[in-house]
VOPAGU-2260 file (C-alpha; in pm, 1 decimal, decimal comma):
REM VOPAGU-2260
SITE   aa  ch    i         X         Y         Z
SITE  MET   A    0     807,7   -1904,2   -1534,8
SITE  HIS   A    1     818,4   -1842,7   -1163,1
SITE  ASP   A    2    1197,0   -1813,5   -1195,2
SITE  ASN   A    3    1138,0   -1472,7   -1352,0
SITE  PHE   A    4     988,2   -1338,3   -1029,9
SITE  VAL   A    5    1115,9   -1333,6    -674,0
SITE  TRP   A    6     912,9   -1281,3    -357,4
SITE  ASP   A    7     990,6    -952,7    -183,9
SITE  GLU   A    8     905,3    -998,9     183,0
SITE  ARG   A    9     906,8    -626,4     256,4
SITE  LEU   A   10     669,4    -538,4     -28,0
SITE  GLY   A   11     455,7    -847,8       5,1
SITE  ILE   A   12     458,2    -913,6    -370,1
SITE  SER   A   13     671,5   -1091,7    -624,1
SITE  ILE   A   14     887,4    -862,1    -832,9
SITE  PRO   A   15    1049,6    -926,4   -1170,4
SITE  ARG   A   16    1393,2   -1084,2   -1175,6
SITE  LEU   A   17    1486,7   -1125,3   -1537,7
SITE  THR   A   18    1812,3   -1307,6   -1596,9
SITE  LYS   A   19    1864,0   -1193,8   -1954,2
SITE  GLN   A   20    1785,5    -900,9   -2180,3
SITE  TRP   A   21    1417,7    -869,5   -2273,8
SITE  ASP   A   22    1485,2    -927,9   -2645,2
SITE  GLU   A   23    1658,7   -1256,8   -2561,7
SITE  TYR   A   24    1328,5   -1406,2   -2444,6
SITE  LYS   A   25    1113,7   -1582,4   -2702,4
SITE  ASN   A   26     782,3   -1413,0   -2784,2
SITE  ASN   A   27     581,4   -1673,8   -2594,4
SITE  GLU   A   28     810,9   -1633,3   -2290,2
SITE  GLN   A   29     765,1   -1256,1   -2304,7
SITE  SER   A   30     388,8   -1299,3   -2317,8
SITE  LEU   A   31     388,7   -1531,5   -2015,9
SITE  ILE   A   32     611,4   -1295,5   -1818,4
SITE  LEU   A   33     389,6    -999,6   -1904,8
SITE  LEU   A   34      74,7   -1186,7   -1808,7
SITE  GLN   A   35     224,4   -1292,0   -1476,5
SITE  TRP   A   36     337,0    -936,0   -1408,9
SITE  GLU   A   37      -8,3    -801,2   -1493,3
SITE  LYS   A   38    -160,3   -1037,8   -1235,4
SITE  ILE   A   39      89,4    -925,7    -971,8
SITE  ARG   A   40      56,0    -558,3   -1065,3
SITE  GLY   A   41    -321,7    -582,2   -1045,4
SITE  GLY   A   42    -296,6    -680,7    -679,4
SITE  ILE   A   43     -75,1    -388,1    -579,9
SITE  PRO   A   44    -362,2    -144,7    -504,0
SITE  ASP   A   45    -519,5    -403,5    -271,8
SITE  ARG   A   46    -184,9    -455,1     -99,6
SITE  ILE   A   47    -153,4     -78,4     -54,8
SITE  GLY   A   48    -506,1     -62,4      88,9
SITE  ALA   A   49    -422,0    -329,1     345,0
SITE  ILE   A   50    -109,5    -142,5     451,6
SITE  GLU   A   51    -306,0     183,0     476,7
SITE  GLN   A   52    -548,4      10,1     712,9
SITE  GLU   A   53    -256,0    -107,1     922,9
SITE  ILE   A   54    -118,3     248,1     930,9
SITE  ASN   A   55    -457,9     382,1    1037,3
SITE  GLY   A   56    -464,9     136,3    1326,0
SITE  LEU   A   57    -116,1     239,4    1432,7
SITE  GLN   A   58    -212,0     607,3    1411,4
SITE  ASP   A   59    -513,3     539,4    1631,5
SITE  ARG   A   60    -285,7     373,9    1886,6
SITE  LEU   A   61     -37,7     660,2    1857,1
SITE  SER   A   62    -303,5     921,3    1930,7
SITE  LEU   A   63    -373,9     750,1    2263,4
SITE  GLU   A   64     -16,7     659,4    2354,7
SITE  GLU   A   65     138,0     843,0    2647,5
SITE  ASN   A   66     469,4     658,1    2663,3
SITE  PHE   A   67     730,8     844,9    2456,7
SITE  GLU   A   68     933,5     532,8    2367,7
SITE  VAL   A   69     624,2     347,6    2251,5
SITE  SER   A   70     520,8     655,3    2052,5
SITE  CYS   A   71     859,2     653,4    1880,9
SITE  GLN   A   72     821,5     282,4    1797,6
SITE  LEU   A   73     476,0     341,3    1652,4
SITE  ASN   A   74     605,8     632,8    1446,6
SITE  HIS   A   75     887,2     414,8    1318,2
SITE  LYS   A   76     641,1     141,4    1214,2
SITE  ILE   A   77     418,2     397,3    1042,4
SITE  SER   A   78     716,5     542,4     858,6
SITE  ALA   A   79     835,4     198,0     746,4
SITE  LEU   A   80     489,2     107,4     617,9
SITE  ALA   A   81     458,4     441,0     436,7
SITE  SER   A   82     790,2     362,9     268,0
SITE  VAL   A   83     652,4      27,3     151,4
SITE  ILE   A   84     347,0     202,9       6,7
SITE  ASN   A   85     572,1     446,0    -176,4
SITE  ASP   A   86     777,6     162,5    -325,2
SITE  LEU   A   87     465,2     -29,6    -425,9
SITE  TRP   A   88     329,6     276,1    -609,4
SITE  LEU   A   89     663,5     310,1    -786,6
SITE  TRP   A   90     644,3     -51,5    -903,7
SITE  TYR   A   91     283,5      -0,9   -1007,2
SITE  ARG   A   92     339,9     324,3   -1200,6
SITE  LEU   A   93     684,4     267,2   -1346,7
SITE  ASN   A   94     573,2     -56,4   -1501,0
SITE  GLN   A   95     253,2      68,9   -1665,0
SITE  HIS   A   96     431,6      74,7   -2000,3
SITE  VAL   A   97     514,0    -293,5   -1957,4
SITE  SER   A   98     151,7    -376,4   -1889,9
SITE  SER   A   99      43,1    -184,9   -2198,0
SITE  LYS   A  100     246,0    -428,4   -2412,3
SITE  ILE   A  101       0,5    -702,1   -2315,6
SITE  HIS   A  102    -293,0    -512,8   -2456,5
SITE  GLY   A  103    -110,1    -338,7   -2741,5
């Protein structure tokens, strides 16, 4: 079952990696995949919260930073983390219809 998900280092979560069309999976395989995804998806808001805390810490450092190069590095880190948050929300929202299949 874990073959259907691959760890994404940047996002800090496993994401689906299906090797065949959805209808080619047996019903019990579909159910297991959906349940695993629901567990992963349920942790996305916590992952986002942790990244937001990291961003807040970087912003605090940035507000005190006087060195321009260091300020640029901090801004780059903040931007990269904000991009991760955006992608996590996309995974969370775009796959709501998948999660509804579990309960429907």
